[in-house]
All heavy atoms as an XYZ file, in Angstrom:
752
protein
N     -50.248      1.321    -37.622
C     -49.460      1.262    -36.414
C     -48.101      1.888    -36.678
O     -47.453      1.620    -37.687
C     -49.230     -0.190    -35.981
C     -48.552     -0.365    -34.706
S     -48.678     -2.090    -34.214
C     -47.421     -2.149    -33.176
N     -47.666      2.712    -35.759
C     -46.412      3.477    -35.923
C     -45.415      3.039    -34.865
O     -45.722      2.897    -33.695
C     -46.750      4.941    -35.758
C     -45.737      5.856    -36.349
C     -46.170      7.287    -36.317
O     -47.308      7.581    -36.676
O     -45.361      8.064    -35.875
N     -44.149      2.823    -35.274
C     -43.076      2.425    -34.335
C     -42.301      3.634    -33.946
O     -41.860      4.407    -34.792
C     -42.152      1.356    -35.032
C     -41.023      0.939    -34.058
C     -42.926      0.159    -35.483
N     -42.188      3.844    -32.646
C     -41.455      4.965    -32.138
C     -40.186      4.388    -31.408
O     -40.249      3.598    -30.502
C     -42.262      5.766    -31.071
C     -41.454      6.906    -30.530
C     -43.502      6.249    -31.760
N     -39.019      4.853    -31.860
C     -37.741      4.454    -31.247
C     -37.237      5.605    -30.385
O     -36.982      6.703    -30.948
C     -36.717      4.038    -32.342
C     -35.385      3.703    -31.643
C     -37.231      2.941    -33.177
N     -37.091      5.372    -29.084
C     -36.600      6.472    -28.213
C     -35.094      6.420    -28.208
O     -34.445      5.391    -28.318
C     -37.123      6.241    -26.795
C     -38.609      6.375    -26.714
C     -39.036      6.236    -25.281
C     -40.532      6.388    -25.129
N     -41.027      6.220    -23.755
N     -34.456      7.548    -27.956
C     -33.029      7.645    -27.798
C     -32.654      7.000    -26.481
O     -33.311      7.247    -25.476
C     -32.553      9.052    -27.850
C     -32.612      9.650    -29.274
O     -32.578      8.883    -30.202
N     -32.762     10.949    -29.353
N     -31.628      6.265    -26.475
C     -31.129      5.618    -25.280
C     -30.335      6.661    -24.451
O     -29.298      7.179    -24.891
C     -30.255      4.441    -25.585
C     -29.859      3.668    -24.363
O     -30.167      4.037    -23.235
N     -29.145      2.553    -24.576
N     -30.841      6.959    -23.263
C     -30.166      8.042    -22.460
C     -29.169      7.447    -21.488
O     -28.468      8.162    -20.818
C     -31.235      8.935    -21.744
C     -32.132      8.132    -20.804
C     -32.046      9.730    -22.749
C     -32.967      8.889    -19.970
N     -29.172      6.140    -21.377
C     -28.227      5.492    -20.461
C     -26.844      5.488    -21.104
O     -26.699      5.348    -22.301
C     -28.675      4.078    -20.212
N     -25.829      5.707    -20.304
C     -24.439      5.676    -20.720
C     -24.180      6.639    -21.895
O     -23.631      6.249    -22.898
C     -24.024      4.250    -21.163
C     -24.013      3.368    -19.960
O     -23.794      3.747    -18.819
N     -24.271      2.034    -20.220
N     -24.583      7.891    -21.698
C     -24.404      8.828    -22.791
C     -22.953      8.997    -23.145
O     -22.577      9.229    -24.294
C     -24.969     10.211    -22.327
C     -26.406     10.417    -22.697
C     -26.555     10.567    -24.166
C     -27.900     11.221    -24.449
N     -28.302     11.042    -25.819
N     -22.053      8.963    -22.167
C     -20.638      9.152    -22.449
C     -20.051      8.026    -23.330
O     -18.986      8.174    -23.918
C     -19.821      9.281    -21.161
C     -19.782      7.992    -20.341
N     -20.870      7.606    -19.534
C     -18.898      7.050    -20.170
C     -20.607      6.496    -18.957
N     -19.413      6.072    -19.376
N     -20.694      6.901    -23.390
C     -20.212      5.799    -24.227
C     -20.635      5.897    -25.706
O     -20.110      5.216    -26.507
C     -20.687      4.439    -23.662
C     -20.041      4.159    -22.268
S     -20.604      2.605    -21.572
C     -19.925      1.424    -22.736
N     -21.604      6.720    -25.919
C     -22.099      6.854    -27.311
C     -21.177      7.660    -28.148
O     -20.486      8.580    -27.657
C     -23.506      7.443    -27.366
C     -24.573      6.628    -26.709
N     -24.915      5.367    -27.209
C     -25.288      6.782    -25.657
C     -25.810      4.834    -26.497
N     -26.070      5.663    -25.452
N     -21.033      7.398    -29.433
C     -20.167      8.119    -30.280
C     -20.745      9.523    -30.522
O     -21.934      9.723    -30.577
C     -19.995      7.430    -31.621
C     -19.266      6.112    -31.484
O     -18.391      5.999    -30.586
N     -19.559      5.163    -32.331
N     -19.859     10.425    -30.649
C     -20.262     11.789    -30.951
C     -20.723     11.975    -32.460
O     -20.735     10.918    -33.192
N     -20.884     13.177    -32.859
C     -21.274     13.424    -34.246
C     -20.086     13.168    -35.146
O     -18.919     13.358    -34.720
C     -21.738     14.792    -34.423
C     -22.988     15.091    -33.658
C     -23.470     16.542    -33.924
C     -24.775     16.778    -33.247
N     -25.283     18.108    -33.486
N     -20.314     12.734    -36.284
C     -19.232     12.458    -37.252
C     -18.737     13.828    -37.777
O     -19.531     14.730    -37.983
C     -19.720     11.612    -38.388
C     -20.010     10.167    -37.977
C     -21.295      9.723    -37.899
C     -18.992      9.328    -37.636
C     -21.560      8.410    -37.512
C     -19.280      8.038    -37.197
C     -20.530      7.617    -37.186
O     -20.754      6.316    -36.803
N     -17.468     13.901    -37.981
C     -16.872     15.129    -38.524
C     -16.384     14.819    -39.946
O     -15.566     13.923    -40.136
C     -15.663     15.590    -37.634
C     -15.055     16.834    -38.257
C     -16.089     15.859    -36.228
N     -16.967     15.501    -40.879
C     -16.585     15.330    -42.229
C     -15.813     16.522    -42.683
O     -16.178     17.645    -42.407
C     -17.864     15.144    -43.109
C     -18.726     13.938    -42.821
C     -19.981     13.925    -43.703
C     -17.951     12.686    -43.019
N     -14.780     16.313    -43.409
C     -13.929     17.351    -43.950
C     -12.796     17.686    -43.033
O     -11.907     16.844    -42.887
N     -12.798     18.802    -42.354
C     -11.642     19.235    -41.558
C     -11.742     18.617    -40.183
O     -12.732     18.643    -39.509
C     -11.672     20.792    -41.422
C     -10.459     21.253    -40.549
C     -11.640     21.463    -42.754
N     -10.593     17.971    -39.797
C     -10.532     17.293    -38.506
C     -10.044     18.391    -37.487
O      -8.912     18.956    -37.686
C      -9.651     16.106    -38.492
C     -10.176     15.053    -39.551
C      -9.501     15.504    -37.154
C      -9.309     13.914    -39.732
N     -10.746     18.622    -36.431
C     -10.251     19.622    -35.453
C      -9.045     19.030    -34.766
O      -8.961     17.886    -34.345
C     -11.441     19.813    -34.490
C     -12.246     18.545    -34.622
C     -12.054     18.028    -36.041
N      -8.090     19.979    -34.471
C      -6.859     19.548    -33.832
C      -7.059     19.468    -32.307
O      -7.878     20.196    -31.768
C      -5.731     20.559    -34.106
N      -6.360     18.570    -31.640
C      -6.579     18.513    -30.213
C      -6.002     19.789    -29.537
O      -5.115     20.426    -30.036
C      -5.761     17.266    -29.808
C      -4.809     17.026    -30.857
C      -5.467     17.490    -32.121
N      -6.476     20.014    -28.341
C      -6.074     21.254    -27.605
C      -4.608     21.088    -27.176
O      -3.820     22.043    -27.228
C      -6.904     21.511    -26.383
C      -8.336     21.803    -26.803
O      -8.519     22.341    -27.890
O      -9.259     21.564    -25.927
N      -4.209     19.882    -26.766
C      -2.852     19.666    -26.290
C      -2.521     18.175    -26.486
O      -3.452     17.362    -26.705
C      -2.664     20.043    -24.844
C      -3.585     19.232    -23.903
C      -3.481     19.683    -22.446
O      -3.429     20.907    -22.174
O      -3.441     18.735    -21.628
N      -1.279     17.865    -26.415
C      -0.893     16.448    -26.445
C       0.119     16.168    -25.382
O       0.850     17.083    -24.951
C      -0.363     16.025    -27.844
C       0.969     16.629    -28.154
N       1.119     17.932    -28.612
C       2.165     16.053    -28.184
C       2.401     18.164    -28.806
N       3.084     17.050    -28.514
N       0.185     14.953    -24.941
C       1.109     14.547    -23.883
C       2.550     14.475    -24.342
O       2.821     13.876    -25.313
C       0.661     13.221    -23.313
C       1.532     12.617    -22.252
C       1.602     13.185    -20.988
C       2.369     11.530    -22.556
C       2.409     12.638    -20.023
C       3.221     11.038    -21.554
C       3.206     11.583    -20.273
O       4.105     11.100    -19.399
N       3.396     15.176    -23.575
C       4.817     15.099    -23.893
C       5.454     14.387    -22.721
O       5.485     14.848    -21.585
C       5.380     16.568    -24.047
C       6.883     16.489    -24.249
C       4.680     17.345    -25.075
N       5.978     13.179    -22.969
C       6.579     12.419    -21.904
C       7.877     13.093    -21.416
O       8.639     13.711    -22.150
C       6.810     11.025    -22.530
C       6.958     11.330    -23.946
C       6.063     12.467    -24.258
N       8.080     12.970    -20.084
C       9.249     13.513    -19.479
C      10.182     12.365    -19.253
O       9.835     11.405    -18.522
C       8.913     14.192    -18.172
C      10.160     14.749    -17.478
C       7.891     15.335    -18.406
N      11.361     12.418    -19.740
C      12.319     11.343    -19.622
C      13.277     11.634    -18.460
O      13.848     12.710    -18.372
C      13.116     11.121    -20.901
C      12.282     10.847    -22.165
C      13.126     10.734    -23.348
C      11.503      9.531    -21.898
N      13.471     10.674    -17.587
C      14.412     10.754    -16.487
C      15.540      9.821    -16.670
O      15.363      8.735    -17.251
C      13.766     10.392    -15.135
C      12.704     11.432    -14.658
C      11.358     11.162    -14.835
C      13.076     12.579    -14.090
C      10.413     12.051    -14.364
C      12.181     13.508    -13.617
C      10.822     13.230    -13.762
O       9.887     14.130    -13.336
N      16.668     10.194    -16.162
C      17.763      9.241    -16.202
C      17.612      8.286    -15.007
O      16.906      8.570    -14.035
C      19.112     10.033    -16.088
O      19.197     10.641    -14.799
N      18.284      7.177    -15.072
C      18.223      6.241    -13.966
C      18.805      6.841    -12.707
O      18.237      6.565    -11.635
C      19.085      4.960    -14.342
C      19.143      3.994    -13.240
N      18.024      3.217    -12.879
C      20.138      3.548    -12.480
C      18.382      2.408    -11.919
N      19.639      2.610    -11.616
N      19.837      7.653    -12.829
C      20.431      8.258    -11.632
C      19.401      9.230    -10.977
O      19.232      9.188     -9.732
C      21.628      9.114    -12.048
C      22.253      9.851    -10.920
N      22.926      9.282     -9.909
C      22.295     11.220    -10.687
C      23.323     10.199     -9.078
N      22.966     11.401     -9.573
N      18.672     10.070    -11.770
C      17.691     10.955    -11.249
C      16.495     10.210    -10.623
O      16.005     10.626     -9.575
C      17.203     11.929    -12.359
C      16.224     12.921    -11.919
C      16.774     13.964    -10.931
O      17.959     14.255    -11.025
N      15.981     14.437    -10.050
N      16.036      9.149    -11.308
C      14.933      8.384    -10.731
C      15.315      7.728     -9.407
O      14.521      7.749     -8.490
C      14.506      7.368    -11.754
N      16.541      7.191     -9.327
C      16.973      6.537     -8.113
C      17.070      7.573     -6.960
O      16.677      7.312     -5.795
C      18.338      5.843     -8.296
O      18.208      4.962     -9.381
C      18.789      5.132     -7.076
N      17.550      8.781     -7.325
C      17.727      9.860     -6.314
C      16.319     10.288     -5.778
O      16.168     10.402     -4.589
C      18.460     10.969     -6.992
C      18.806     12.127     -6.078
C      19.739     13.059     -6.870
C      19.492     14.484     -6.388
N      20.247     15.481     -7.179
N      15.380     10.456     -6.702
C      14.044     10.807     -6.278
C      13.358      9.752     -5.445
O      12.670     10.052     -4.439
C      13.188     11.166     -7.513
C      13.608     12.422     -8.255
O      14.418     13.194     -7.680
O      13.187     12.600     -9.407
N      13.578      8.523     -5.825
C      13.009      7.412     -5.089
C      13.566      7.346     -3.686
O      12.835      7.185     -2.699
C      13.191      6.045     -5.782
C      12.712      4.889     -5.068
C      11.389      4.620     -4.992
C      13.598      4.076     -4.353
C      10.912      3.519     -4.254
C      13.189      2.987     -3.655
C      11.860      2.695     -3.637
O      11.347      1.645     -2.871
N      14.851      7.454     -3.560
C      15.489      7.360     -2.246
C      15.053      8.524     -1.377
O      14.853      8.387     -0.127
C      16.975      7.358     -2.379
C      17.514      6.082     -2.936
O      16.824      5.032     -2.855
N      18.640      6.088     -3.509
N      14.875      9.708     -1.954
C      14.414     10.849     -1.125
C      12.945     10.628     -0.664
O      12.693     10.885      0.517
C      14.440     12.134     -2.029
C      14.057     13.354     -1.299
C      14.107     14.641     -2.180
C      13.589     15.795     -1.416
N      13.459     16.982     -2.277
N      12.134     10.132     -1.526
C      10.764      9.842     -1.161
C      10.704      8.818     -0.112
O       9.919      8.883      0.856
C       9.937      9.464     -2.369
C       8.485      9.184     -2.181
C       7.726     10.407     -1.791
C       7.937      8.590     -3.446
N      11.483      7.784     -0.291
C      11.501      6.646      0.677
C      11.957      7.115      2.043
O      11.411      6.717      3.077
C      12.406      5.569      0.119
C      11.963      4.215      0.521
O      10.843      4.024      0.973
N      12.812      3.229      0.334
N      12.983      7.938      2.062
C      13.507      8.492      3.343
C      12.453      9.343      4.004
O      12.230      9.247      5.222
C      14.776      9.238      3.115
N      11.737     10.178      3.243
C      10.689     10.997      3.812
C       9.618     10.201      4.409
O       9.072     10.522      5.531
C      10.113     11.890      2.732
C      11.082     13.053      2.330
O      12.087     13.265      3.036
O      10.822     13.645      1.268
N       9.185      9.110      3.733
C       8.119      8.288      4.265
C       8.519      7.665      5.533
O       7.790      7.624      6.548
C       7.701      7.234      3.240
C       7.010      7.909      2.080
C       6.854      6.167      3.861
C       6.725      7.004      0.884
N       9.709      7.078      5.629
C      10.094      6.350      6.828
C      10.465      7.258      7.949
O      10.176      6.905      9.151
C      11.247      5.361      6.508
C      10.797      4.155      5.778
C      11.098      3.985      4.449
C      10.035      3.229      6.376
C      10.600      2.872      3.718
C       9.535      2.116      5.713
C       9.885      1.953      4.373
O       9.370      0.897      3.718
N      10.956      8.406      7.754
C      11.220      9.335      8.844
C       9.904      9.903      9.404
O       9.771     10.012     10.628
C      12.146     10.525      8.467
O      11.585     11.179      7.290
C      13.509     10.007      8.163
N       8.943     10.180      8.519
C       7.638     10.650      9.034
C       6.935      9.564      9.742
O       6.250      9.812     10.753
C       6.828     11.149      7.878
C       7.300     12.469      7.255
C       7.209     13.608      8.288
O       6.269     13.721      9.032
O       8.198     14.372      8.347
N       7.003      8.346      9.261
C       6.296      7.249      9.919
C       6.890      6.928     11.283
O       6.183      6.566     12.244
C       6.431      5.975      9.096
C       5.478      4.882      9.556
C       5.537      3.711      8.659
N       6.751      2.927      8.994
C       7.055      1.754      8.452
N       6.320      1.267      7.536
N       8.140      1.132      8.789
N       8.194      7.162     11.463
C       8.796      6.955     12.786
C       8.380      7.921     13.791
O       8.462      7.644     15.000
N       7.949      9.126     13.399
C       7.535     10.167     14.358
C       6.245      9.761     15.071
O       6.031     10.217     16.197
C       7.393     11.479     13.632
C       8.665     12.131     13.157
C       8.389     13.444     12.583
C       9.654     14.077     11.932
N       9.364     15.297     11.261
N       5.382      9.119     14.352
C       4.020      8.899     14.912
C       3.946      7.452     15.400
O       4.075      6.494     14.679
C       3.002      9.115     13.824
C       3.045     10.528     13.322
C       3.591     10.807     12.006
C       2.617     11.584     14.056
C       3.593     12.069     11.516
C       2.672     12.878     13.593
C       3.187     13.153     12.304
O       3.260     14.348     11.824
N       3.687      7.321     16.651
C       3.481      5.988     17.299
C       1.992      5.838     17.521
O       1.323      6.788     17.884
C       4.261      5.897     18.624
C       5.694      6.122     18.488
C       6.380      4.802     18.118
C       7.913      5.046     18.030
N       8.637      3.954     17.737
N       1.459      4.665     17.515
C       0.090      4.470     17.846
C      -0.165      4.780     19.308
O       0.674      4.468     20.152
C      -0.204      3.007     17.530
C       1.124      2.361     17.384
C       2.133      3.419     17.065
N      -1.285      5.431     19.557
C      -1.594      5.810     20.963
C      -1.898      4.665     21.812
O      -1.371      4.534     22.959
C      -2.802      6.815     20.967
C      -2.439      8.092     20.205
C      -3.229      7.203     22.369
C      -3.541      8.991     19.935
N      -2.701      3.733     21.372
C      -3.057      2.609     22.184
C      -2.288      1.359     21.718
O      -2.931      0.400     21.307
C      -4.542      2.390     22.125
C      -5.071      2.225     20.744
O      -4.341      2.596     19.781
O      -6.190      1.750     20.530
N      -1.018      1.416     21.810
C      -0.206      0.284     21.411
C      -0.362     -0.828     22.429
O      -0.268     -0.637     23.661
C       1.258      0.671     21.410
C       2.246     -0.458     21.102
C       3.567     -0.047     20.936
N       3.766      0.142     19.452
C       4.912      0.533     18.964
N       5.960      0.702     19.678
N       5.005      0.654     17.678
N      -0.695     -2.036     21.955
C      -0.999     -3.182     22.842
C       0.355     -3.719     23.324
O       1.248     -3.972     22.608
C      -1.761     -4.192     22.058
C      -3.115     -3.748     21.641
C      -3.908     -4.844     20.907
C      -5.260     -4.327     20.541
N      -5.976     -5.248     19.738
N       0.365     -3.899     24.629
C       1.563     -4.411     25.290
C       1.344     -5.872     25.702
O       0.216     -6.282     25.912
C       1.895     -3.614     26.534
C       2.298     -2.168     26.153
C       2.676     -1.382     27.415
C       3.064      0.045     27.021
N       3.391      0.823     28.184
N       2.401     -6.598     25.752
C       2.293     -7.992     26.238
C       1.936     -8.020     27.703
O       2.610     -7.323     28.488
C       3.645     -8.768     26.027
O       4.063     -8.585     24.616
C       3.510    -10.150     26.341
N       0.917     -8.759     28.104
C       0.615     -8.785     29.497
C       1.741     -9.360     30.378
O       2.510    -10.214     29.915
C      -0.578     -9.771     29.578
C      -1.089     -9.894     28.171
C       0.075     -9.568     27.316
N       1.826     -8.852     31.621
C       2.954     -9.325     32.456
C       2.747    -10.790     32.824
O       3.779    -11.481     33.089
C       2.987     -8.456     33.755
O       1.681     -8.453     34.379
C       3.321     -7.053     33.395
N       1.537    -11.301     32.790
C       1.352    -12.682     33.117
C       2.039    -13.632     32.178
O       2.538    -14.709     32.537
C      -0.134    -13.054     33.205
O      -0.745    -12.826     31.969
N       2.188    -13.215     30.948
C       2.913    -13.963     29.899
C       4.324    -14.047     30.279
O       4.989    -15.129     30.184
C       2.748    -13.372     28.507
C       3.618    -14.038     27.459
C       1.256    -13.426     28.060
N       4.973    -12.956     30.725
C       6.376    -12.987     31.124
C       6.571    -13.854     32.320
O       7.572    -14.533     32.470
C       6.851    -11.581     31.409
C       6.988    -10.716     30.146
C       6.223     -9.604     30.042
C       7.743    -11.079     29.077
C       6.288     -8.775     28.880
C       7.876    -10.337     27.964
C       7.142     -9.153     27.849
N       5.576    -13.825     33.303
C       5.705    -14.670     34.487
C       5.620    -16.171     34.129
O       6.422    -16.974     34.621
C       4.624    -14.368     35.508
C       4.738    -12.998     36.179
C       3.651    -12.167     36.405
C       5.998    -12.517     36.581
C       3.837    -10.956     37.022
C       6.173    -11.283     37.193
C       5.046    -10.500     37.374
O       5.201     -9.270     37.983
N       4.745    -16.505     33.186
C       4.626    -17.933     32.811
C       5.884    -18.354     32.056
O       6.426    -19.454     32.266
C       3.426    -18.102     31.898
C       3.355    -19.477     31.245
C       2.109    -17.843     32.687
N       6.404    -17.544     31.199
C       7.665    -17.855     30.426
C       8.805    -18.003     31.462
O       9.650    -18.910     31.312
C       7.930    -16.806     29.331
C       7.068    -16.842     28.198
C       7.361    -15.597     27.225
C       7.130    -18.123     27.400
N       8.907    -17.081     32.387
C       9.963    -17.166     33.389
C       9.876    -18.431     34.220
O      10.887    -19.094     34.471
N       8.656    -18.806     34.686
C       8.510    -20.004     35.454
C       8.814    -21.195     34.653
O       9.444    -22.163     35.147
C       7.060    -20.067     35.957
N       8.466    -21.197     33.327
C       8.801    -22.368     32.456
C      10.304    -22.458     32.286
O      10.845    -23.588     32.321
C       8.125    -22.186     31.083
O       6.739    -22.012     31.323
C       8.323    -23.377     30.226
N      10.958    -21.304     32.105
C      12.429    -21.353     31.992
C      13.082    -21.841     33.207
O      13.993    -22.638     33.124
C      12.906    -19.955     31.560
N      12.598    -21.441     34.369
C      13.212    -21.932     35.645
C      12.955    -23.378     35.862
O      13.881    -24.137     36.259
C      12.610    -21.164     36.808
C      13.109    -19.666     36.981
C      12.283    -19.005     38.114
C      14.578    -19.670     37.250
N      11.792    -23.878     35.442
C      11.513    -25.284     35.564
C      12.403    -26.152     34.658
O      12.936    -27.213     35.053
C      10.058    -25.566     35.256
N      12.581    -25.651     33.412
C      13.415    -26.363     32.488
C      14.913    -26.332     32.982
O      15.630    -27.304     32.864
C      13.318    -25.768     31.055
C      12.018    -26.040     30.369
C      11.934    -25.265     29.047
C      11.783    -27.554     30.102
N      15.350    -25.201     33.436
C      16.636    -25.084     34.015
C      16.886    -26.037     35.144
O      17.931    -26.667     35.299
C      16.953    -23.652     34.439
C      18.400    -23.313     34.866
C      19.275    -23.495     33.640
C      18.416    -21.891     35.397
N      15.876    -26.117     36.088
C      15.967    -27.029     37.181
C      16.093    -28.516     36.745
O      16.927    -29.246     37.242
C      14.706    -26.889     38.098
C      14.643    -27.879     39.193
C      15.465    -27.746     40.314
C      13.744    -28.931     39.190
C      15.409    -28.660     41.386
C      13.671    -29.852     40.162
C      14.527    -29.734     41.291
O      14.452    -30.637     42.297
N      15.277    -28.863     35.774
C      15.327    -30.276     35.264
C      16.656    -30.517     34.576
O      17.237    -31.627     34.646
C      14.164    -30.536     34.298
C      12.870    -30.611     34.990
C      11.917    -31.506     34.185
C      10.601    -31.543     34.956
N      10.077    -32.861     35.061
N      17.184    -29.528     33.821
C      18.436    -29.690     33.127
C      19.568    -29.880     34.144
O      20.425    -30.746     33.998
C      18.642    -28.494     32.230
C      19.981    -28.555     31.341
C      19.918    -29.677     30.379
C      20.182    -27.259     30.681
N      19.636    -29.019     35.162
C      20.633    -29.138     36.179
C      20.567    -30.479     36.959
O      21.566    -31.090     37.277
C      20.671    -27.970     37.146
O      19.358    -27.892     37.714
C      21.024    -26.706     36.449
N      19.370    -30.936     37.222
C      19.136    -32.216     37.913
C      19.680    -33.357     37.044
O      20.267    -34.299     37.546
C      17.647    -32.323     38.195
C      17.332    -33.416     39.195
C      15.861    -33.389     39.536
C      15.574    -34.439     40.493
N      14.116    -34.508     40.857
N      19.432    -33.258     35.721
C      19.876    -34.306     34.806
C      21.412    -34.257     34.732
O      22.020    -35.324     34.644
C      19.241    -34.060     33.438
C      19.640    -35.033     32.435
N      19.265    -36.342     32.480
C      20.452    -34.940     31.328
C      19.775    -37.031     31.447
N      20.545    -36.169     30.734
N      21.995    -33.114     34.663
C      23.446    -33.001     34.592
C      24.151    -33.510     35.894
O      25.190    -34.168     35.834
C      23.897    -31.533     34.286
C      23.489    -31.207     32.907
C      25.372    -31.312     34.500
C      23.690    -29.730     32.476
N      23.503    -33.230     37.037
C      24.146    -33.636     38.315
C      24.073    -35.154     38.494
O      25.014    -35.735     39.047
C      23.373    -32.889     39.466
C      23.823    -33.531     40.816
C      23.685    -31.414     39.466
N      23.062    -35.802     37.958
C      22.938    -37.239     38.034
C      24.103    -37.923     37.299
O      24.553    -39.015     37.682
C      21.604    -37.706     37.466
C      20.464    -37.642     38.427
C      19.245    -38.302     37.814
C      18.094    -38.249     38.777
N      16.900    -38.842     38.248
N      24.489    -37.396     36.175
C      25.568    -38.079     35.395
C      26.869    -37.983     36.048
O      27.589    -37.982     36.681
C      25.621    -37.454     33.995
C      24.489    -37.861     33.156
C      24.756    -37.323     31.749
C      23.586    -37.785     30.893
N      23.777    -37.475     29.503
């Protein structure tokens, strides 16, 4: 009986590559961090923030929901009723 082991083709990117013996190849490039001063970072942030808020203010939603007029009528009637009761209470005293 012969045992056959198949190569695992799942998650190929997770498998290690071939081992390099001897000369290690140099990377093509390396990350060079860019350092900002606090003043420059604050200036950039404020500019970006202003751009966002000015652009957002230009566009209003097309179907903006408005408060129904019946709500205003009910609130007005309630305010008048409370005002009537308050004046009636003050006049009694």
